[in-house]
MINUTOR-830941 format. One line per 5 residues: their letters; for each residue x, y, z of C-alpha. Coordinates in nm, 2 decimals, always signed. Layout:
BEGIN
A	X Y Z ~ ...;
REM end
This chain:
BEGIN
MSRVG	+0.44 +2.28 -1.08 ~ +0.47 +2.17 -0.72 ~ +0.82 +2.10 -0.60 ~ +0.92 +1.74 -0.56 ~ +0.93 +1.67 -0.19;
EPVKQ	+0.62 +1.86 -0.10 ~ +0.35 +1.66 +0.06 ~ +0.10 +1.49 -0.17 ~ -0.21 +1.71 -0.19 ~ -0.55 +1.59 -0.08;
ECQGS	-0.77 +1.51 -0.38 ~ -1.05 +1.31 -0.23 ~ -1.41 +1.42 -0.16 ~ -1.47 +1.55 +0.19 ~ -1.22 +1.68 +0.43;
ITERE	-0.94 +1.48 +0.61 ~ -0.93 +1.56 +0.97 ~ -0.62 +1.76 +1.05 ~ -0.37 +1.56 +1.26 ~ -0.07 +1.67 +1.43;
AVEVD	+0.20 +1.77 +1.18 ~ +0.53 +1.62 +1.27 ~ +0.87 +1.64 +1.11 ~ +1.03 +1.30 +1.04 ~ +1.37 +1.19 +0.93;
APCLD	+1.22 +1.02 +0.62 ~ +1.32 +1.30 +0.37 ~ +1.15 +1.32 +0.03 ~ +1.33 +1.32 -0.29 ~ +1.38 +1.67 -0.43;
TDRGG	+1.55 +1.61 -0.75 ~ +1.47 +1.96 -0.87 ~ +1.72 +2.09 -0.62 ~ +1.95 +1.79 -0.65 ~ +1.90 +1.67 -0.29;
FARRH	+1.65 +1.61 -0.02 ~ +1.43 +1.82 +0.20 ~ +1.25 +1.75 +0.51 ~ +0.87 +1.75 +0.49 ~ +0.58 +1.75 +0.72;
VRKTS	+0.35 +1.46 +0.72 ~ +0.01 +1.40 +0.88 ~ +0.06 +1.19 +1.19 ~ -0.15 +0.87 +1.17 ~ +0.04 +0.68 +1.44;
RCDEG	+0.35 +0.72 +1.66 ~ +0.65 +0.77 +1.42 ~ +0.85 +0.52 +1.63 ~ +0.61 +0.24 +1.57 ~ +0.76 -0.03 +1.35;
HGLRP	+0.73 -0.39 +1.21 ~ +0.49 -0.27 +0.94 ~ +0.23 -0.12 +1.17 ~ +0.26 +0.24 +1.05 ~ -0.03 +0.34 +0.83;
FTSEV	+0.01 +0.56 +0.53 ~ -0.10 +0.93 +0.55 ~ -0.46 +0.97 +0.44 ~ -0.35 +1.15 +0.12 ~ -0.11 +0.86 +0.00;
LHLYR	-0.39 +0.60 +0.09 ~ -0.64 +0.79 -0.12 ~ -0.41 +0.79 -0.42 ~ -0.37 +0.41 -0.40 ~ -0.75 +0.37 -0.38;
LIAMG	-0.80 +0.60 -0.68 ~ -0.56 +0.40 -0.90 ~ -0.69 +0.07 -0.77 ~ -1.04 +0.16 -0.88 ~ -0.93 +0.26 -1.23;
DSLAS	-0.91 +0.63 -1.20 ~ -0.61 +0.81 -1.35 ~ -0.40 +1.02 -1.12 ~ -0.37 +1.36 -1.27 ~ -0.12 +1.51 -1.03;
NGGAA	+0.13 +1.36 -0.78 ~ +0.26 +1.68 -0.61 ~ +0.48 +1.74 -0.93 ~ +0.65 +1.41 -0.89 ~ +0.67 +1.13 -1.15;
FSVTF	+0.67 +0.86 -0.89 ~ +0.55 +0.81 -0.53 ~ +0.76 +0.53 -0.37 ~ +0.65 +0.36 -0.04 ~ +0.86 +0.10 +0.14;
HGVRG	+0.65 -0.17 +0.30 ~ +0.93 -0.42 +0.39 ~ +1.30 -0.34 +0.40 ~ +1.46 -0.64 +0.55 ~ +1.65 -0.92 +0.39;
STPCH	+1.65 -1.30 +0.44 ~ +1.37 -1.33 +0.70 ~ +1.11 -1.12 +0.88 ~ +1.21 -1.02 +1.23 ~ +1.07 -0.84 +1.53;
GNDIT	+1.21 -0.68 +1.85 ~ +1.22 -0.36 +2.04 ~ +1.55 -0.28 +1.88 ~ +1.41 -0.26 +1.52 ~ +1.09 -0.06 +1.57;
RYGGN	+1.20 +0.24 +1.36 ~ +1.32 +0.06 +1.04 ~ +1.08 -0.23 +1.07 ~ +1.11 -0.61 +1.03 ~ +0.92 -0.71 +0.72;
TSCVS	+1.09 -0.84 +0.41 ~ +1.12 -0.69 +0.06 ~ +0.82 -0.51 -0.08 ~ +0.81 -0.15 -0.24 ~ +0.51 +0.01 -0.41;
VLSPG	+0.54 +0.27 -0.68 ~ +0.27 +0.51 -0.80 ~ +0.29 +0.72 -1.11 ~ +0.02 +0.94 -1.28 ~ -0.21 +0.76 -1.50;
SQPIL	-0.06 +0.41 -1.44 ~ -0.16 +0.12 -1.22 ~ +0.04 +0.05 -0.90 ~ +0.37 -0.12 -0.95 ~ +0.52 -0.34 -0.68;
FDLGT	+0.88 -0.45 -0.63 ~ +0.87 -0.80 -0.48 ~ +0.62 -0.99 -0.27 ~ +0.78 -1.02 +0.07 ~ +0.59 -1.00 +0.40;
GLRYF	+0.56 -0.63 +0.36 ~ +0.30 -0.70 +0.09 ~ +0.04 -0.79 +0.36 ~ +0.06 -0.43 +0.49 ~ +0.03 -0.28 +0.15;
GRECL	-0.29 -0.48 +0.10 ~ -0.43 -0.40 +0.45 ~ -0.36 -0.03 +0.45 ~ -0.45 +0.06 +0.09 ~ -0.74 -0.15 -0.01;
TRDTR	-1.05 -0.31 +0.13 ~ -1.19 -0.65 +0.03 ~ -1.46 -0.48 -0.18 ~ -1.22 -0.27 -0.38 ~ -1.11 -0.40 -0.72;
FVGTC	-0.74 -0.40 -0.76 ~ -0.54 -0.40 -1.08 ~ -0.16 -0.39 -1.04 ~ +0.16 -0.53 -1.14 ~ +0.46 -0.69 -0.96;
LLTHS	+0.81 -0.69 -1.08 ~ +0.95 -0.99 -0.89 ~ +1.33 -1.01 -0.87 ~ +1.37 -1.38 -0.78 ~ +1.21 -1.67 -0.60;
HFDHT	+1.37 -1.67 -0.25 ~ +1.13 -1.67 +0.04 ~ +1.19 -1.32 +0.15 ~ +1.06 -1.19 -0.18 ~ +0.77 -1.43 -0.24;
QGLPF	+0.61 -1.53 +0.08 ~ +0.36 -1.24 +0.11 ~ +0.16 -1.34 -0.20 ~ -0.10 -1.56 -0.03 ~ -0.16 -1.29 +0.24;
FAPLL	-0.24 -1.02 -0.01 ~ -0.60 -0.92 +0.08 ~ -0.70 -0.78 -0.26 ~ -0.68 -1.13 -0.40 ~ -0.99 -1.22 -0.20;
NPDTV	-1.19 -1.01 -0.45 ~ -1.27 -1.21 -0.76 ~ -1.24 -0.89 -0.97 ~ -0.88 -0.83 -0.88 ~ -0.62 -0.88 -1.16;
FTVHG	-0.26 -0.90 -1.05 ~ +0.01 -0.94 -1.30 ~ +0.35 -1.09 -1.18 ~ +0.66 -1.07 -1.38 ~ +0.96 -1.27 -1.28;
PRQED	+1.26 -1.49 -1.40 ~ +1.24 -1.86 -1.49 ~ +1.44 -2.10 -1.29 ~ +1.77 -2.25 -1.42 ~ +1.59 -2.57 -1.49;
GMSVK	+1.32 -2.39 -1.69 ~ +1.05 -2.39 -1.41 ~ +0.81 -2.11 -1.48 ~ +0.71 -1.83 -1.23 ~ +0.37 -1.99 -1.21;
AMFDK	+0.50 -2.33 -1.14 ~ +0.72 -2.20 -0.87 ~ +0.43 -2.02 -0.69 ~ +0.21 -2.33 -0.74 ~ +0.47 -2.52 -0.55;
LVSPP	+0.51 -2.25 -0.28 ~ +0.14 -2.19 -0.23 ~ +0.00 -2.54 -0.19 ~ -0.04 -2.81 +0.08 ~ +0.14 -2.90 +0.29;
LFPVG	+0.32 -2.57 +0.28 ~ +0.00 -2.36 +0.26 ~ -0.35 -2.47 +0.34 ~ -0.48 -2.41 -0.01 ~ -0.35 -2.38 -0.37;
LDRIP	-0.35 -2.07 -0.58 ~ -0.65 -2.21 -0.77 ~ -0.86 -2.15 -0.46 ~ -0.78 -1.78 -0.44 ~ -1.06 -1.58 -0.59;
GTIDF	-0.86 -1.30 -0.76 ~ -0.68 -1.35 -1.09 ~ -0.30 -1.38 -1.09 ~ -0.13 -1.36 -1.43 ~ +0.22 -1.49 -1.41;
IDTDE	+0.46 -1.39 -1.69 ~ +0.80 -1.54 -1.74 ~ +1.03 -1.24 -1.79 ~ +1.36 -1.23 -1.96 ~ +1.60 -0.95 -2.00;
GDFFV	+1.43 -0.67 -2.20 ~ +1.22 -0.36 -2.20 ~ +0.84 -0.33 -2.18 ~ +0.57 -0.09 -2.06 ~ +0.34 -0.11 -1.76;
DRVNV	+0.08 +0.15 -1.88 ~ +0.29 +0.47 -1.92 ~ +0.60 +0.35 -1.73 ~ +0.89 +0.20 -1.92 ~ +1.03 -0.10 -1.74;
RARLI	+1.38 -0.22 -1.81 ~ +1.46 -0.58 -1.68 ~ +1.82 -0.72 -1.66 ~ +1.98 -1.03 -1.50 ~ +2.21 -0.93 -1.22;
PHVGP	+2.45 -1.14 -1.01 ~ +2.30 -1.32 -0.71 ~ +2.22 -1.68 -0.62 ~ +1.99 -1.82 -0.89 ~ +1.82 -1.63 -1.17;
TLGYR	+1.76 -1.27 -1.05 ~ +1.63 -0.97 -1.22 ~ +1.70 -0.61 -1.14 ~ +1.46 -0.34 -1.27 ~ +1.46 +0.02 -1.38;
LDFAG	+1.15 +0.24 -1.42 ~ +1.15 +0.55 -1.64 ~ +0.87 +0.80 -1.66 ~ +0.84 +1.17 -1.73 ~ +1.21 +1.23 -1.71;
RSIAY	+1.25 +1.05 -1.37 ~ +1.39 +0.71 -1.30 ~ +1.41 +0.44 -1.02 ~ +1.64 +0.14 -1.01 ~ +1.58 -0.16 -0.78;
LPDHQ	+1.85 -0.41 -0.70 ~ +1.77 -0.55 -0.37 ~ +1.99 -0.86 -0.39 ~ +2.32 -0.79 -0.57 ~ +2.65 -1.00 -0.55;
QPKDG	+2.95 -0.79 -0.49 ~ +3.27 -0.93 -0.64 ~ +3.36 -1.21 -0.41 ~ +3.71 -1.07 -0.33 ~ +3.55 -0.77 -0.18;
SNGIS	+3.66 -0.54 -0.45 ~ +3.45 -0.29 -0.65 ~ +3.31 -0.39 -0.99 ~ +2.98 -0.41 -1.16 ~ +2.83 -0.61 -1.45;
DAARE	+2.73 -0.42 -1.77 ~ +2.36 -0.53 -1.70 ~ +2.36 -0.38 -1.36 ~ +2.53 -0.06 -1.48 ~ +2.27 -0.02 -1.74;
LVDGV	+2.00 -0.02 -1.47 ~ +2.16 +0.22 -1.22 ~ +2.33 +0.47 -1.45 ~ +2.21 +0.83 -1.36 ~ +1.90 +0.73 -1.18;
DLLIH	+1.71 +0.97 -0.95 ~ +1.66 +0.69 -0.69 ~ +1.85 +0.37 -0.65 ~ +1.71 +0.11 -0.41 ~ +2.00 -0.13 -0.34;
DSQYT	+2.12 -0.42 -0.13 ~ +2.32 -0.32 +0.17 ~ +2.29 -0.63 +0.38 ~ +2.65 -0.67 +0.51 ~ +2.93 -0.49 +0.69;
PEEFA	+3.28 -0.57 +0.54 ~ +3.35 -0.80 +0.82 ~ +3.03 -1.00 +0.76 ~ +3.10 -1.00 +0.38 ~ +3.43 -1.16 +0.44;
RKADW	+3.26 -1.46 +0.60 ~ +2.96 -1.47 +0.35 ~ +3.12 -1.36 +0.03 ~ +2.94 -1.62 -0.18 ~ +2.59 -1.56 -0.03;
GHCTA	+2.47 -1.33 -0.31 ~ +2.48 -1.00 -0.14 ~ +2.70 -0.69 -0.07 ~ +2.81 -0.43 +0.18 ~ +2.66 -0.10 +0.22;
EYAVW	+3.00 +0.05 +0.12 ~ +2.96 -0.13 -0.21 ~ +2.61 +0.02 -0.26 ~ +2.76 +0.36 -0.20 ~ +3.03 +0.30 -0.45;
VATTH	+2.78 +0.18 -0.71 ~ +2.58 +0.50 -0.66 ~ +2.86 +0.75 -0.65 ~ +3.04 +0.61 -0.95 ~ +2.73 +0.60 -1.17;
GVKNL	+2.58 +0.94 -1.11 ~ +2.29 +0.83 -0.88 ~ +2.13 +1.12 -0.72 ~ +1.97 +0.94 -0.42 ~ +2.05 +0.60 -0.27;
ALFHH	+1.82 +0.40 -0.04 ~ +2.01 +0.14 +0.15 ~ +1.78 -0.16 +0.15 ~ +1.76 -0.54 +0.24 ~ +1.89 -0.47 +0.59;
DPSRS	+2.03 -0.78 +0.77 ~ +1.78 -0.92 +1.02 ~ +2.03 -0.90 +1.29 ~ +2.09 -0.52 +1.24 ~ +1.93 -0.30 +1.51;
DDALD	+1.80 +0.04 +1.45 ~ +2.10 +0.20 +1.63 ~ +2.34 -0.01 +1.43 ~ +2.17 +0.10 +1.10 ~ +2.19 +0.46 +1.22;
ARLSC	+2.56 +0.42 +1.29 ~ +2.63 +0.26 +0.95 ~ +2.43 +0.55 +0.78 ~ +2.62 +0.82 +0.97 ~ +2.95 +0.68 +0.84;
LRGVG	+2.83 +0.65 +0.48 ~ +2.63 +0.97 +0.42 ~ +2.94 +1.18 +0.40 ~ +3.09 +0.96 +0.13 ~ +2.78 +0.99 -0.07;
AAAGC	+2.75 +1.37 -0.02 ~ +3.10 +1.43 -0.14 ~ +3.00 +1.28 -0.47 ~ +2.67 +1.46 -0.49 ~ +2.46 +1.16 -0.38;
HVFAA	+2.22 +1.16 -0.08 ~ +2.23 +0.83 +0.11 ~ +1.95 +0.73 +0.34 ~ +1.83 +0.39 +0.49 ~ +1.49 +0.28 +0.38;
SEGQT	+1.23 +0.22 +0.66 ~ +0.89 +0.07 +0.67 ~ +0.61 +0.33 +0.60 ~ +0.85 +0.57 +0.44 ~ +0.72 +0.75 +0.13;
VLV	+0.94 +0.95 -0.11 ~ +0.84 +1.14 -0.41 ~ +1.07 +1.12 -0.71;
REM end
């Protein structure tokens, strides 16, 4: 079996033109060895381009197309999941010369697993690039989104998802009801309608099935999904995926105890315990959190505490503050990697276009 962390192997018909192989600091998960290893990727654009403009490698792009057209994926380089970050910012999309490496689009992560349809975490502005890079208007798409909550930075990409222009597309969206009982569909009907958007969802050709999701476990094809309510502002779900002995947890918006201490709810603990990859909120510095303690987020230090005290093998710092520059993120990461490593957890900062194999 191929080692986790090796490049995804080409499976499409015909050859892919060899491009310059470059080594990037976007390491792939190698849980067979308990850590990370650098890998070579085929260069499709400059590695320092950002703001969602970096295409996938041809191999990963082909895997998305195989699944979108209904073909099962027999092998994924020995990995259970292929995880790609399409948007990693929190609160609002942003742009500037100082964020080109990590990118400025809001929360959207895609997950592939053998024999299963694509699963998306959230529908932020990064969703547009998933649709643009992976699919064409003539390709039927069948997939599922696990929506954490209704805030703009997690929802505003939906009407710009190009596969929905195909009437044969079927997109299932799970998400929590609002505190007043408003359904996920009613929330999106309100968001995607005049005067906020030129047309309503009923004018979009593809089919969107909205499912109000409470705490519980269910399957998306062969992947076991665990949904739990976690502390934030308004009803918010965190998710855990389990398949073939590997696991991913996604908690992009997670309220740290407001006094700045460490502590975690039973529900959140259930999601993160022992996972191979934890994608976690890391929006604030301790100084920022002191001013915004009730805004529903946490510090990167808290994310590292969650990971290192619950046996997490690899932590992706996520939901970067829109004011945080690439250099500032690098500096934060350099301070926290050693803390994680001392507890056997590899810590990295998620960036747009980055793919890791779990």
